[in-house]
C-alpha atoms as one frame of an Amber mdcrd trajectory, in Angstrom:
protein
  28.186 210.991 217.597  31.497 209.875 218.995  32.682 206.460 220.248  32.549
 207.865 223.774  28.918 208.759 223.136  28.168 205.062 222.794  29.810 204.016
 226.043  26.433 203.550 227.731  25.129 200.997 225.215  26.701 198.011 226.913
  28.320 196.474 223.830  31.139 194.019 224.610  33.037 194.429 221.344  31.799
 197.280 219.130  34.261 196.377 216.362  32.735 193.002 215.594  30.217 192.789
 212.744  28.319 189.492 212.462  28.546 187.585 209.165  25.596 187.534 206.737
  23.029 184.899 207.592  23.539 184.923 211.343  20.672 186.036 213.639  22.360
 189.362 214.334  22.785 190.243 210.645  21.744 193.844 210.121  24.231 195.042
 212.702  26.704 197.504 211.186  29.995 199.091 212.214  30.308 199.688 215.918
  27.705 197.022 216.589  24.883 199.421 215.672  21.631 198.566 213.942  21.041
 199.989 210.492  18.018 202.106 209.594  18.579 201.423 205.906  19.001 198.523
 203.525  17.226 195.151 203.370  17.678 194.581 207.097  15.503 197.629 207.805
  12.553 196.947 205.507  10.346 196.802 208.608  11.547 199.871 210.470   8.834
 199.499 213.070  10.366 196.194 214.134  13.858 197.721 214.155  12.657 200.557
 216.382  11.162 198.106 218.863  14.404 196.104 218.981  16.294 199.337 219.652
  13.819 200.243 222.398  14.264 196.858 224.050  18.050 197.078 223.832  18.690
 200.702 224.741  15.525 202.343 226.069  13.888 205.565 224.794  17.036 206.850
 223.023  19.168 204.465 220.969  22.245 204.596 218.736  21.817 203.516 215.110
  23.141 204.032 211.583  21.675 206.112 208.744  22.425 205.600 205.053  26.153
 205.056 204.342  26.373 203.976 208.006  26.398 207.505 209.380  25.819 207.282
 213.176  22.767 208.941 214.689  20.680 208.761 217.857  17.084 207.583 217.389
  14.679 209.189 219.859  12.020 206.525 220.486  10.274 207.848 223.583   7.296
 210.214 223.428   8.510 212.305 226.389  12.076 212.423 225.082  10.915 213.551
 221.637   8.824 216.319 223.102  11.713 217.458 225.304  14.037 217.571 222.278
  11.755 219.619 220.038  10.722 221.972 222.842  14.221 222.764 224.125  15.922
 224.977 221.494  18.644 225.872 224.005  19.919 222.272 223.715  18.772 221.035
 220.297  18.312 222.738 216.915  17.765 221.942 213.200  20.943 223.580 211.845
  22.814 220.698 210.185  26.002 222.756 209.984  26.483 221.890 213.669  26.456
 218.123 212.990  29.827 216.508 213.636  29.177 214.112 210.719  28.977 217.130
 208.392  31.992 218.852 209.865  34.328 215.846 209.755  33.154 214.578 206.362
  31.466 211.400 207.635  28.331 212.520 205.800  29.361 212.576 202.135  27.898
 215.054 199.615  26.426 212.124 197.638  24.616 210.635 200.635  21.017 209.956
 199.463  19.690 211.847 202.492  21.745 214.960 201.818  18.905 216.853 200.040
  16.905 216.564 203.262  19.783 217.279 205.612  21.800 219.989 203.834  21.310
 223.393 205.430  19.062 225.821 203.534  17.956 229.400 204.294  14.517 228.316
 205.435  12.707 228.511 208.755  13.012 224.743 209.243  16.780 225.108 209.619
  16.974 228.559 211.206  16.927 229.577 214.860  16.931 232.750 216.910  16.007
 236.028 215.222  16.309 234.523 211.733  13.818 231.801 212.642  11.425 234.401
 214.013  11.675 236.416 210.782  11.143 233.501 208.396   8.662 231.542 210.471
   6.688 234.739 211.167   6.260 235.348 207.434   4.941 231.816 206.872   2.567
 231.799 209.862   1.230 235.251 209.033   0.476 234.188 205.480  -1.158 230.998
 206.810  -3.293 233.061 209.176  -4.959 234.836 206.234  -6.458 231.592 204.909
 -10.220 231.472 205.374 -10.770 227.970 206.770 -14.504 228.068 206.026 -13.738
 228.947 202.414 -11.063 226.268 202.100 -13.434 223.577 203.382 -15.946 224.564
 200.707 -13.235 224.320 198.083 -12.116 220.889 199.352 -15.703 219.663 199.058
 -15.932 220.864 195.453 -12.538 219.391 194.552 -13.607 216.040 196.059 -16.778
 216.024 194.002 -14.762 216.663 190.841 -12.309 213.847 191.557 -15.079 211.360
 192.428 -16.927 212.355 189.230 -13.974 211.025 187.224 -14.434 207.439 188.418
 -17.880 207.140 190.052 -19.549 205.758 186.907 -17.065 202.871 186.552 -17.763
 201.213 189.879 -14.038 200.737 190.545 -11.133 202.991 191.502  -7.721 203.198
 193.087  -8.177 205.625 195.956  -4.427 206.315 196.118  -3.620 207.307 192.545
  -7.096 208.656 191.693  -7.936 210.421 194.956  -5.435 210.633 197.846  -2.549
 211.725 195.613  -4.607 214.391 193.837  -6.884 216.094 196.372  -4.079 217.661
 198.471  -2.288 218.937 195.341  -5.305 220.579 193.757  -6.135 222.290 197.084
  -2.555 223.427 197.708  -2.214 224.768 194.158  -5.334 226.866 194.763  -4.061
 228.138 198.139  -0.627 229.042 196.748  -2.226 230.798 193.793  -1.223 228.481
 190.946  -4.312 226.445 190.014  -3.192 226.316 186.356  -0.051 224.401 187.373
  -2.021 221.485 188.808  -1.441 218.434 186.613  -0.312 214.821 186.745   3.332
 215.790 186.301   3.297 217.992 189.398   1.628 215.212 191.394   4.212 212.672
 190.245   7.110 215.051 190.954   5.813 215.760 194.454   5.471 212.034 195.140
   8.961 211.338 193.816  10.825 214.252 195.412  11.175 212.872 199.004  12.855
 209.641 197.820  16.380 211.094 197.616  17.140 209.368 194.273  18.445 210.662
 190.921  14.879 211.053 189.668  14.044 212.943 192.865  16.690 215.531 191.999
  15.006 216.137 188.631  11.605 216.251 190.326  12.877 218.847 192.757  14.196
 220.948 189.866  10.773 220.823 188.185   8.909 221.802 191.347  11.332 224.639
 192.093  10.996 225.951 188.517   7.221 226.105 188.941   7.501 227.867 192.323
  10.178 230.335 191.278   8.125 231.367 188.224   5.170 231.873 190.550   7.322
 233.967 192.909   8.570 236.229 190.129   5.051 236.610 188.783   3.617 237.635
 192.175   6.495 239.996 192.832   5.534 241.810 189.618   1.770 241.515 190.048
   0.526 240.569 193.561  -2.812 238.824 193.952  -4.893 237.688 196.925  -3.140
 234.379 197.623  -0.595 232.769 199.962   2.361 233.474 197.667   1.556 237.174
 197.388   1.215 237.435 201.165   4.643 235.845 201.536   6.208 238.106 198.893
   4.781 241.299 200.421   5.391 240.392 204.088   7.303 243.012 206.143  10.014
 240.358 206.715  11.154 241.166 203.138  11.928 237.669 201.974  14.112 237.360
 198.898  12.787 235.532 195.851  14.959 232.548 196.788  13.575 232.532 200.337
  10.014 232.783 199.048  10.511 229.940 196.554  12.170 227.677 199.131   9.414
 228.273 201.686   6.751 227.612 199.055   8.503 224.304 198.428   8.514 223.457
 202.128   4.825 224.310 202.507   3.780 222.524 199.339   5.774 219.340 199.938
   5.036 219.013 203.658   1.327 219.593 203.142   1.108 217.373 200.073   3.063
 214.315 201.217   1.600 214.351 204.721  -2.001 214.787 203.585  -1.799 212.282
 200.723  -0.568 209.655 203.198  -3.131 210.684 205.804  -6.042 210.368 203.342
  -4.902 206.929 202.189  -4.342 205.721 205.762  -7.770 206.827 207.009  -9.537
 205.284 204.024  -7.605 202.039 204.405  -8.668 201.664 208.028 -12.300 202.452
 207.128 -12.196 199.742 204.457 -10.355 197.067 206.450 -11.547 197.472 210.068
 -15.268 196.652 210.426 -15.420 197.999 214.001 -13.812 201.266 212.965 -16.247
 201.709 210.073 -19.208 200.776 212.243 -18.244 203.428 214.808 -17.856 205.987
 212.036 -21.145 205.244 210.286 -23.009 204.743 213.551 -22.076 208.135 214.997
 -19.848 206.821 217.821 -16.869 208.390 216.039 -16.622 211.498 213.874 -14.389
 211.828 210.841 -12.067 214.284 212.682 -11.704 211.713 215.475 -10.919 209.063
 212.880  -8.251 211.322 211.432  -6.616 211.841 214.837  -6.679 208.078 215.445
  -4.839 207.596 212.136  -2.291 210.264 213.109  -1.497 208.138 216.159  -1.434
 204.747 214.462   0.047 205.563 211.054   1.556 209.088 211.082   2.118 210.526
 207.592   5.803 211.072 208.407   7.412 208.401 210.564  10.509 210.451 211.399
  12.142 213.861 211.025  15.774 214.329 210.013  17.420 215.682 212.086  17.951
 217.606 215.343  21.451 218.434 216.543  22.876 218.805 220.033  24.162 222.342
 220.704  25.953 221.228 223.852  26.823 218.141 225.858  23.657 216.884 227.500
  21.702 213.800 228.524  18.523 212.434 226.960  16.801 209.185 227.849  19.722
 208.126 230.072  22.096 208.464 227.109  25.069 210.814 227.073  24.625 213.113
 224.061  27.690 214.978 222.836  27.725 218.428 221.269  27.359 217.970 217.500
  25.539 214.619 217.700  22.586 214.116 215.323  19.217 212.920 216.606  16.410
 211.420 214.573  12.953 212.473 215.780  11.073 209.177 215.964   7.444 210.139
 215.306   6.154 206.612 214.675   7.978 204.909 217.565   7.169 207.830 219.867
   3.473 207.418 219.094   3.561 203.800 220.250   5.711 204.423 223.327   4.284
 201.891 225.839   4.607 204.489 228.592   1.943 206.674 226.941   0.022 203.942
 225.040   0.079 200.701 227.022  -2.894 199.477 224.938  -2.341 200.183 221.227
  -5.883 199.047 220.403  -7.466 201.710 222.619  -9.324 204.465 220.782  -7.589
 207.784 221.315 -10.927 209.700 220.999  -9.546 212.724 219.187  -6.486 213.037
 221.451  -4.071 215.442 219.717  -0.960 214.792 221.799   0.605 212.603 219.087
   3.881 213.583 217.429   2.592 213.642 213.840   3.026 217.406 213.439   6.188
 217.670 215.564   6.149 220.382 218.274   8.023 223.309 219.735   9.353 226.143
 217.497   9.231 223.905 214.407   5.714 222.548 214.842   3.935 222.261 211.495
   2.154 225.607 210.867  -0.241 224.168 208.275  -1.553 221.182 210.218  -5.130
 222.492 210.303  -5.185 222.623 206.502  -4.078 218.998 206.360  -6.760 218.040
 208.850  -9.391 219.935 206.842  -8.464 218.160 203.617  -8.670 214.781 205.337
 -11.843 215.576 207.286 -13.834 216.996 204.369 -12.338 214.711 201.706 -13.042
 211.456 203.552 -16.541 212.550 204.614 -17.512 213.723 201.106 -16.134 210.582
 199.428 -17.990 208.231 201.809 -21.156 210.247 201.291 -20.869 209.762 197.530
 -19.837 206.110 197.777 -21.479 204.712 200.932 -21.140 201.119 199.687 -17.448
 201.349 198.816 -15.419 198.287 199.779 -11.915 196.915 199.266 -11.480 195.194
 195.900  -8.691 192.895 197.084  -7.642 190.978 200.152  -6.126 193.144 202.882
  -2.866 191.167 202.834  -2.475 192.010 199.118  -2.053 195.715 199.814   1.469
 196.908 199.118   3.490 199.629 200.814   6.455 201.727 199.839   8.645 202.520
 202.819  11.579 204.798 203.550  13.106 206.249 206.675  10.672 209.185 206.333
   7.371 207.407 205.884   5.429 204.364 204.754   2.680 204.896 202.208   0.229
 202.727 200.312   1.050 201.978 196.679  -2.585 201.278 195.776  -5.979 201.072
 197.486  -8.304 199.331 194.973 -12.020 199.623 195.739 -15.334 198.661 194.198
 -18.852 200.061 194.570 -22.123 200.266 192.697 -21.670 202.731 189.795 -22.956
 206.212 190.614 -23.911 209.129 188.333 -21.797 212.226 188.271 -22.915 215.180
 190.375 -22.511 218.888 189.838 -19.920 220.429 192.130 -21.174 223.797 193.369
 -18.800 226.631 192.555 -18.236 229.674 194.720 -15.822 232.540 193.964 -13.346
 231.428 191.316 -10.108 233.235 192.201  -7.600 232.077 194.852  -8.378 235.096
 196.997 -11.702 233.510 197.883  -9.741 231.242 200.224  -8.099 234.120 202.048
  -9.263 236.682 204.558  -8.740 240.347 203.647  -5.780 242.177 205.143  -7.742
 243.180 208.236  -8.131 239.417 209.006 -11.924 239.624 208.884 -13.817 237.031
 206.864 -15.299 238.826 203.900 -18.775 238.233 202.547 -18.917 235.930 199.526
 -18.735 237.728 196.195 -20.103 236.601 192.869 -17.939 236.361 189.771 -18.876
 235.934 186.142 -16.271 233.339 185.206 -16.583 229.776 186.474 -13.754 227.452
 187.430 -13.213 224.755 184.760 -15.338 221.649 185.364 -17.386 223.500 187.996
 -20.971 224.590 187.381 -22.108 227.787 189.051 -25.696 227.325 190.277 -28.235
 230.048 190.762 -28.477 229.276 194.456 -26.411 230.746 197.284 -22.751 229.787
 196.497 -21.794 229.668 200.180 -23.836 226.535 200.782 -22.052 223.221 200.274
 -24.367 220.388 199.227 -24.304 217.055 201.012 -24.540 214.532 198.167 -26.622
 211.943 199.988 -28.436 212.107 203.303 -27.222 209.790 206.039 -27.362 209.703
 209.866 -25.792 212.763 211.470 -26.018 214.990 208.368 -27.631 217.871 210.248
 -24.856 217.829 212.821 -22.221 217.840 210.060 -23.934 220.714 208.267 -24.142
 222.648 211.526 -20.434 222.070 212.197 -19.598 223.239 208.676 -21.729 226.392
 209.037 -19.853 227.248 212.254 -16.559 226.709 210.485 -15.584 223.848 212.817
């Protein structure tokens, strides 16, 4: 972003920075608002100030006061992500990188620095890398994964159901996505508290996040080498053996992208949906009364509280115009998912129910649209439904205003979600096939018939009944419709 780029902002004296304590404090060099520091603790409010001042595309400052455009409008965001001829994800094109404005020690550098992954590639290289990921994703049996999510939910609930109290963030939302993703990737033995903590810490961009990233990459690179030597029927093996011939480094890096994107997004999504259920009586009444399904509740949450509030970054490949702003070649643009979702031009009434509308920005769009979004939806749909079935009387164990959040430029997630309920006995979780391949279609992409295996997954009890049937823990209105949807794989 150049000074000339900011000529349309209407600032009288861009060199003046107001002193601390004045109403305009939070304005940085060039008269731009900061997206970091104490002045930006409520980024939602900052985005709305930027929208009022500049419209759907606004100039702002990232960490270390690096200039960037913030795309606030829904239409403008969709145009940016769907026009690869004008905008791309290759950070090597960013003027701030080329001229040294973005320093190597910038806390956002781990998220911005170019890597040989499909998220940063374009053209033929993007087709090669993205094709390998989407083809491996396409082999996942979504009916099988929903059964596994149900069993994993039962196991997690069993760990706290007898106490009558729980924290649904640390004991549920942070664990369910990880145990499911470990099974999909083919590393169920690696699932543990340390991996969960590392995955939660990694996006923060701190010194501990660097160590967390090293731990996660060590796990994934060992998995890659193991599957290269001995392929199995799992996502990693499909990636290793894909005709695109990914190197071990490319496989490991893409496993990291898939694991982290799916984990962080789904952990936040689970917590957000459960929070609304517990704090909004009308929302819960619609859900329990059949006026709203769990999938519709998930889509509503994706509008109101997207798991990722922004994406860093897109870069202009040429001089262009976006949202009445003059964008220069090499400028960086922040994809504003959260502000785009509340764009008054598409949502004049923020209290209106979106009724399953999927045109939100939560999973991005265009060539870089999230390829695993249906897995995230499945984890949230099945996990929330199964937990509420087991704990129909669950309620918040604190006042709503006591809930605490941890926020960054990337997202805002709950620290805790304490709940209470009448103590419940543990229930047996029904076990189907025990190896990761049970979650994947065979190579001809046809869903295979369930197979029986002698060994049982730890903590799971294999019943004598048909292992393809998933039990509903407690009958409640609409159970037949839910069972019918499950049987159809919906």
